[in-house]
N, C-alpha and C positions, 0 to 999 in steps of 0.2 A: 793398368787399372784390374782389380784383383776380379777375376770371371765368378759368374754367380752357380753356385752349385743347388742342384735339387734331388732332391731325393723321391724319388717315386716306386710306390710300393701298389704292386696288383693285388686284384682278389685272390680268392683262395679258398675262402669261409675257414676252419679251422686252423687251416694249412698256415695262415698268417701269422700263427705263434713263430715262425720260422723267421719273421720279419724283426720280432723282438733278437734274435742272434745275432742277424746283420748287424742291429744298431749297437748290440754290443762291442762287435768287432770295428765300428765308426769310431766309437770314442775311445778305443783303445789307441787307435790309428789318428787321432786329433783330425778326424776327418767331418767337420761338422756342416750341415746343409743350410742354406739360407733361406730354402722351401722345401717344405716336404707335401708330397700329392698322393692321397691316398684313395682307393677304390674298394668297396664292399668290405672285405676282411682287414685290406691294407689301410680301411678309412679307421678301424679303431686304434689300431699302432701308430698311425701318422697323428690324428687325434691327442692321445696321451701323450706320446713323444714333445710335440709342437709346444704343446700346453705347459711343458713344464718337465717332466716326468723324465728320470734318467732310465736308462737302459738295465741297470738293476732292479728300481723300482715298477719298471714294466716287469722285467723277469717274475719278480715277487708276485705281482699282482694274476701275472698267468698262471704262474706255480697254485696261488689260492684257491682260483677256479676250476684248475685241471679236475679236483675231487669233488664239484659243486653243480654238478650238470642240472639239477632240478632248481638250482637257483638262477641258471641262464636262460634255461629252454621250458618256457612258460607257455604251456600248449594250449591252443584256441577252444576249448573247451563251452564256452559259449556260443560261438558261431557253429560249431560241430552239432550241440544240441537243436540250436534253432534250427539247422538245416535237417535235421531230423524230425522234428515237430512238425514243421511246414513242409516238408518232403520238398524243398528247396535247395538244391545244390549251390546256389547261389548266394544264397547265406553263407556259405561258409568261404571268406576270401583269401583264406592260409590258416595251415597248421597252425603256426607259431604267431602268436601275437605280437612279440617284440619288447612291449613295455620293460620288462622285468631286465633286458639288457641295456635298454637305454638308461634305464634308473642306474644301473651298476657304471655306466660308464660316466655318467653326470654327476655319481655321487665321487668319481676317482679322477677326473679331471680338477686342476690347481684351478684354470679359469674357465670361464663357462662362454665367454663371447669373441668373437675373431676380431674383435677392435682390441680387446686385451691381451693380446700376444704379445711375448717380448723376445721369446728364443729365438723363433724361426716364423716364418709366414705358412699359412695353412690353406691348400684348395681341397675341397672334397667335394667330387660329383654322383650326381646322382641322376634317373633318369623319372622325369615328368612322364607320368601314366598317361596324362589327358591330352598332351600334345604331342608325344613322341620325341619331346627336345631332352638336350642332356644338358643340366641345370649346374653351375659350379659354385657352391658356398664357400666365400672368403670374404676378407677384409680387401675390395677391389680398392677402396679408395688409397691404404696404405700403400697397395703395391704400384701406385699411379697406373692404374688401368681408367680408360676412360667410356662411359656407357652410351651407345647411340639411342636413338628414342624407343627404342624397343627394347632397351634395358639389356644390350648384348653388347659384347666384345669380343673380336675374333669370331664371331659367330656364335658362344656362348651367351647363353643368358645365366647372368652374374645377381647372387641375393647375397644381402648381408644380415639380414632380418631375423634366422633362427638362430637357436644357439648351436653352440659346436655337436651337444649331444644330440639333438635333434637332425642336425644334418648328416653326421654317422647314421644314426636309425633308419634314415629314406637311402642312403649309399649301400647299406646292409641287407635289403628287404628283397629277397631270393624270392621273384613272383612264383607262387603258388605255395611257397613253404614259409614266408613270412607274410602276414596282413601289411599289406600298404602302408607306408607313414604317411598320414595327413594332417596338415597344419591348415593355417589359416581360415579357421572358424568351421572347424569339421568337415562333414563330408563336402559342404559347399565349396571348401576350398582345394587346392593342387594335391595329389596323391604320388607319392615319389617309390621307385621300385630300385632294385639293384642296380648302380652304376656299369656294373660289367656288360650291362645289356648293349651300351653304345661305346664302353672305353674300358675293356679290364685291365689295363696295363697303360694309366694315363701319362704317357710320353708326351702328347700333342699339348695338353695342360701344363706340363711343366715347360714346357719350352715357349708356346703360343702366350698363356696367361704369366706364368711365374719367371716369365722372361731370362730362362736359365742359357748358359752357353754350356755349362756340363752337365750330364745327367746321369747319375748313378740310379740303375732299376733295378729291382727284385721283381723278378715274372716268378709267380709260382705257376703257371698255366701249363698247357700240354706242351710238350717238344717234340711231338708226333711219334711217339713208342707207342706201340700196340699193346692194348688192354683186353687180355681175351676174357677175362671176368666181369665184365662191366655189366651185363646182363643179370648177373647174380646177386649184383650189390643193392638192385632194388631199385624203384622210380627215382628217387633221392638223387643217388650218387648217377643215373642215368643223365639227369638233368643237369649236374653239376659237371661231368664229364662235357657235355653239349657247350654247356656255357665255355668251358678252359677251349674247346674246339674252335668256336667265337672268338674268344682272344686270340688265340694264334693266328688266324686269318687278320685280326683287325692291325693285329701287330706290324706284320708283312704289309699291310697296306698303308700302316702311318711311317713306315719308312721311306716313304716316296714322298713324303710334303716337303715342300723346300726349306719351310723352318727347322724343320729337323735336321736336315742334309749340314744345314750353318751349324749344328750344335755335335760335341762330343759324346757319345750315349755310350756307357759301357753298362752290360746287363748280368745280374748274376740271377741263375736258377738254381737251387736246391735240389732239385728233380726228387721233388714226393709226390708218388702217386697212390700209395696205398691206404691214404686217410681218409674216413667218410668224413661226412659236412659235421657231424655232432660228436667224433670222437676225442671228446676235449681230454680223455686222459693218456692220451701221446703227447700233448702241449710239451712237457719236460723235454723230451729228444728230440721235435724237432726244434727247440729253440738251438740246442745245441748242434743240429745240423745248420740251421743259418750261419752260425757263429763258425763252425769247423770250413765251410763253403766260402764265407766273406775272408779269413783269416788265410786262408789258403792263395786265394787272388792277390792279397795284397803282398803277400813274402813273396810270390812270383814276380811280382809288380817292382820288387825293389825296397818297398816301404818298411818302415823301423817304427814301432810304437811310440805313438806322442811326438812324433817329427813334425814340424810347421809345413815343410815342403812337400808333405804325403799328397797334400792337396792337389799340386801341381802334377806329381811326376806320378801319378795316379792314371791319367789322360794323357801321358807324353805319348804314347803310342797308338792310339786312338785316334783313328781316322774314320773310316768308315765304322757301322754299329759294330760292335762286339759283344757277344756271349760268352758266358763262363761259368761252367767249364763248356771247351769246343765239342762243338758232337762228335763223337768217334773220338773222342781223346780218350787217354787211360782211365783218368780220372771221373769221366763221364759215364763209363761202364762200370767204375767201380759204385757211382752213387745207384746207378740203376739195379746194380745185382745188391745193394744194399739199404733196401728200401725200411723204413721204421716200423711198422708193423710186426713185418717179417724178421727184422733182428730180434724186436723185443722178446718173440714167441720164443726163438731161439736162444736168446739168454734165458729166458723164463727157467723152459725146460730143462735148461743145462743147470741151472739153480735147483730145481726139483730133484732132479738126477742126482746131484752132489748131496743134495741134504737125505734122499733115499738111500744113498751110500755109507753117509755118517750114522745115521738111524741102524742100517742092518749092523754096521761095525759096532756099535754101542749095544746092539741085541745081542750078539755074539757074545760080547765082555760080560753082562749080565747075565747071561745062559750058562758061563763060565766058572 
């Protein structure tokens, strides 16, 4: 019997662009998941992929918006002005409205509702700010899940009444950064915030609700490496790092879950640490980073592009949960020492240096 394969995509704000690179490698190596679970930034990529976009189409879309920060980040000026006029900070529920991003996602999705999915099943978690519960948006009927009297399955409240774009909007709503997502009748309805508050790397959902026996995950979270500049990066990055630390602790706790012990889990971490929450200009190199790390893993496991047996071969040597690259390995160190922003700055300085040298030569010839 074919083992169900789930792809679990973690949060990570704009670093979620690395997920797109991993998807490029998955397509190249004929590794097509049956279920995709995405939290926060991972929810954006998961939704676009599960509704029918190819990795190439995703890359094109991400590249397009890497030069359009103004279209994505709609600052909450109405809330800020109202807070100033009333001298009531409570009027400012978030710095970014999130409406523009929700519209961009909705316009980019081939289908709008969970029930219309054809490529694979999709699960998107978000945290209900009213009661603290982690709600999972999905087509639970097609997944064969049965709800109890409280609308839960495996202790998760499940809903299928929102559009996919709305579910993503809820999952990406970092508290204090995004205005919480409110549905079902405006202010009187439930409001949702970032799914990473409860589960930044949704392995449990992939296994318990997605019923996957094999899980390939991409964890963009903190891997325990010291970051000395975090205080200089501002409050947003302090909060982002805090979420990453929470995600790391959640991951270690999740591995004790009996349901996860019965599944084979392989985690990829591209080890990207130096990109800020809204630094979308670094999207292209982050996509390449995700692709590079994933293809290296597949080659080391003996996979060959386009082979049907890759799916089983990838997990042959996986007993206990494994991570790639292994901490302390030469490749792990290489990735840490070659961060995206630092590398881009070095390349840019080198380019400017060569241009300056060429201009000097040209100037000398003109003088001569």
